[in-house]
C-alpha positions in Angstrom: 28.0 27.8 112.2 30.5 28.4 115.0 33.2 25.8 115.2 34.2 24.0 118.4 37.1 22.1 120.1 36.8 18.9 122.1 39.7 18.2 124.4 40.4 14.5 124.8 40.6 14.9 128.6 43.2 12.8 130.5 42.2 10.2 133.0 43.9 10.9 136.4 45.4 8.1 138.5 46.3 7.6 142.1 49.7 6.4 143.2 48.5 2.8 143.1 47.2 3.3 139.5 43.5 3.3 140.5 41.4 5.9 138.8 41.3 9.3 140.6 37.8 10.4 139.7 37.9 13.6 141.6 41.1 14.8 140.0 39.6 13.9 136.6 36.6 16.1 137.5 39.0 18.9 138.2 40.5 18.6 134.8 37.0 18.6 133.3 36.3 21.9 135.2 39.5 23.4 133.8 38.5 22.6 130.2 34.9 23.9 130.8 36.4 27.2 132.2 38.4 27.6 129.0 35.3 27.1 126.9 36.3 23.7 125.4 34.0 20.7 124.8 35.2 17.3 125.9 36.0 13.8 124.7 36.3 11.1 127.4 38.0 7.7 127.2 40.0 8.9 124.2 43.7 8.1 123.4 44.9 10.8 125.8 42.5 9.4 128.4 44.4 6.1 128.5 41.3 4.2 127.3 43.2 1.1 126.3 44.5 0.8 129.9 41.0 1.0 131.5 38.5 -1.7 132.4 35.0 -1.6 131.1 33.7 -0.7 134.5 36.2 2.2 134.8 35.2 3.5 131.4 31.5 3.5 132.3 32.1 5.3 135.6 34.4 7.8 134.0 31.8 8.7 131.4 29.1 9.0 134.1 31.4 11.2 136.2 32.3 13.5 133.3 28.7 13.9 132.2 27.6 14.7 135.8 30.4 17.2 136.2 29.6 19.0 133.0 25.9 19.1 133.7 25.1 20.1 130.1 27.4 23.1 130.0 29.5 21.7 127.1 29.2 18.8 124.7 30.7 15.4 125.7 31.7 12.7 123.3 32.8 9.3 124.7 34.9 6.8 122.9 33.5 3.3 123.4 35.5 1.4 120.8 36.9 -2.0 121.6 38.6 -4.7 119.5 35.4 -6.7 119.0 31.9 -5.6 118.0 30.4 -7.6 120.8 32.4 -5.8 123.5 31.9 -2.4 121.9 28.2 -3.0 122.0 28.3 -3.8 125.6 30.0 -0.6 126.5 28.1 1.5 124.1 24.7 0.3 125.4 25.9 0.9 129.0 26.4 4.6 128.4 23.6 5.1 125.8 21.0 7.5 127.2 23.4 9.3 129.6 23.1 12.5 127.6 26.2 12.3 125.5 26.5 14.5 122.4 27.9 11.4 120.7 29.7 8.1 121.0 33.0 7.9 119.2 34.0 4.4 118.1 37.7 3.9 117.4 38.4 1.3 114.7 39.1 -2.2 116.1 42.7 -2.7 117.1 44.8 -5.9 117.0 42.1 -7.5 114.8 42.8 -6.8 111.1 39.6 -5.7 109.3 38.4 -5.6 105.8 36.4 -2.5 104.7 33.3 -4.7 104.6 34.1 -5.8 108.2 34.4 -2.2 109.3 31.2 -1.3 107.6 29.3 -4.1 109.4 31.0 -3.2 112.7 29.9 0.4 112.6 26.5 -0.2 111.2 25.8 -2.8 113.9 26.7 -0.4 116.7 24.8 2.5 115.1 21.7 0.3 114.8 21.8 -0.4 118.5 22.1 3.1 119.9 20.0 6.2 120.3 23.1 8.3 120.8 24.7 9.5 117.5 27.8 7.6 116.5 31.1 9.1 115.3 33.7 7.1 113.4 37.2 7.4 114.9 40.1 6.8 112.5 43.6 6.5 113.9 45.4 3.9 111.7 48.9 4.5 113.3 47.5 3.0 116.5 44.9 0.4 115.3 46.3 -0.6 111.9 42.8 -0.3 110.5 41.8 2.7 108.3 38.3 3.7 107.2 38.7 4.3 103.5 36.7 7.3 102.1 34.4 5.0 100.2 33.5 3.2 103.4 33.1 6.4 105.2 30.6 7.6 102.5 28.5 4.4 102.9 28.5 4.8 106.7 27.7 8.5 106.5 24.4 7.5 104.9 23.4 5.5 107.9 20.9 7.5 109.9 22.7 7.4 113.2 26.3 7.9 112.1 26.9 11.6 112.3 30.5 12.2 111.7 34.2 11.1 111.7 37.2 12.0 113.9 40.3 11.9 111.8 43.5 11.3 113.8 45.6 10.1 110.9 47.5 13.3 110.4 47.1 13.3 106.6 45.6 16.4 105.0 44.7 14.2 102.0 42.5 11.9 104.1 40.8 14.9 105.9 40.0 16.4 102.5 38.5 13.1 101.4 36.3 12.9 104.5 35.3 16.5 103.8 34.2 15.4 100.3 32.0 12.9 102.1 30.5 15.7 104.1 29.6 17.5 100.9 27.8 14.4 99.7 25.9 13.8 102.9 24.2 16.8 104.5 24.9 17.1 108.2 27.9 14.7 108.3 30.6 16.2 110.5 34.3 16.0 110.1 36.6 16.6 113.2 40.3 17.2 112.7 42.5 15.8 115.4 46.2 16.6 114.6 47.0 19.6 116.8 49.2 21.3 114.1 46.2 21.3 111.8 43.6 22.9 114.0 43.3 26.1 112.1 43.9 24.5 108.7 41.1 22.0 109.4 38.6 24.8 110.3 39.5 26.8 107.2 39.0 23.7 105.1 35.5 23.2 106.5 35.8 20.8 109.5 33.0 21.1 112.0 35.6 21.2 114.8 38.7 19.6 116.3 39.5 17.0 118.9 42.8 17.8 120.7 45.1 16.0 123.0 47.5 18.9 123.5 44.6 21.0 124.7 45.1 19.3 128.0 48.3 21.2 128.5 47.2 24.5 127.0 43.4 24.7 127.0 43.3 28.5 126.7 45.6 28.5 123.7 43.4 25.9 121.9 40.3 28.0 122.7 42.1 31.1 121.3 42.4 29.4 117.9 38.7 28.6 117.9 37.7 32.0 119.2 39.8 33.8 116.6 38.4 31.7 113.8 34.8 32.1 114.9 35.3 35.9 115.2 36.9 36.2 111.8 40.1 37.3 113.4 42.5 35.1 111.4 45.6 37.0 112.6 44.8 36.1 116.2 43.9 32.6 115.3 47.1 32.1 113.3 49.2 33.5 116.1 47.6 31.1 118.6 48.0 28.2 116.1 51.7 28.9 115.6 52.2 28.8 119.4 50.2 25.7 119.7 52.0 23.9 116.9 55.4 24.9 118.3 54.4 23.5 121.7 53.4 20.3 119.9 56.6 20.0 118.0 58.8 20.5 121.0 56.9 18.3 123.4 56.2 15.4 121.1 59.9 15.3 120.0 60.5 13.8 123.5 58.5 10.6 123.0 55.0 9.1 122.9 52.6 12.1 122.6 49.8 11.0 125.1 52.4 10.1 127.7 54.2 13.4 127.2 50.9 15.3 127.5 50.2 13.5 130.8 53.7 14.2 132.1 53.5 17.9 131.2 50.3 18.1 133.2 51.9 16.2 136.1 54.7 18.7 136.3 52.1 21.5 136.7 49.7 19.5 138.8 50.8 16.2 140.4 47.1 15.3 141.2 46.7 14.0 137.6 49.1 11.1 138.5 51.3 9.1 136.2 50.1 7.0 133.2 49.4 3.4 133.8 52.3 1.1 133.1 54.0 0.2 130.9 53.7 3.8 129.7 56.2 6.6 130.3 58.4 6.2 133.4 59.6 9.4 135.2 63.0 10.5 134.0 64.7 13.5 135.6 66.4 14.7 132.3 63.1 14.4 130.4 61.2 16.2 133.2 63.7 19.1 133.0 63.3 19.2 129.2 59.5 19.4 129.6 59.8 22.2 132.2 62.0 24.2 129.8 59.4 23.7 127.0 56.6 24.9 129.4 58.6 27.8 130.7 59.5 29.0 127.2 55.8 29.3 126.4 54.6 30.7 129.7 52.9 27.5 130.7 55.0 26.5 133.8 52.3 27.2 136.4 54.6 27.1 139.4 56.6 30.0 138.0 53.5 31.8 136.8 51.9 31.8 140.3 
């Protein structure tokens, strides 16, 4: 089965921090042109800074823009089950490939609590549910045993692992061996090719916002059996990640790198990264070194 990449597409903002839906649509078109699938309202989409109404409209706009050409997964996770259900039901039936549900944040959960949370949401939806594990941001981790229990639910189709641990990804892949059809998506950008080689269904990438064609080249090379090309693209992608993320909070750096190439994406909502001349110059040098500084490429 061919593997695929979802890019956790950024949410664009106007100068007054309102959502710029047209600029977001332009970013969607850019990813579609590269051959990438999409995730909307993910970590790189500033989901935690969006209102429920903004999330619903964003999902509607992205699904409309894509018009079935690529797969779209939307993150609907909120701290409480009640609020998550409200959002999930509002976008159920829009034609999403799946609804990702990030683990609750701020609220400390037991594994039993996580199991109830996900089962309740999956019971209520017709759209397939994907677990979304990112413990560094939420402080809640879906243990492999809990993942196995949830994988046996008829409407929970997979897990997105953003923890960065190869051990955890392998444990989730063991779940996939136990439950036919259960999908594992690898999120750390330095592990794209590794994840595919280990058996992941695909990847979800934040850095793909900055270099969509480079991400697509990894997938294309792997699917074609050209591991030399895939490895070369992966090394370039991982190098970009290392250099850019050394400067600060990764989602904010992704957004700023995009802004330097295209100011229409806007800045992140505060209190995220503030513009800094020295940091901007460092980002420009990183983009220039990898042939990604569009102003110079034009």
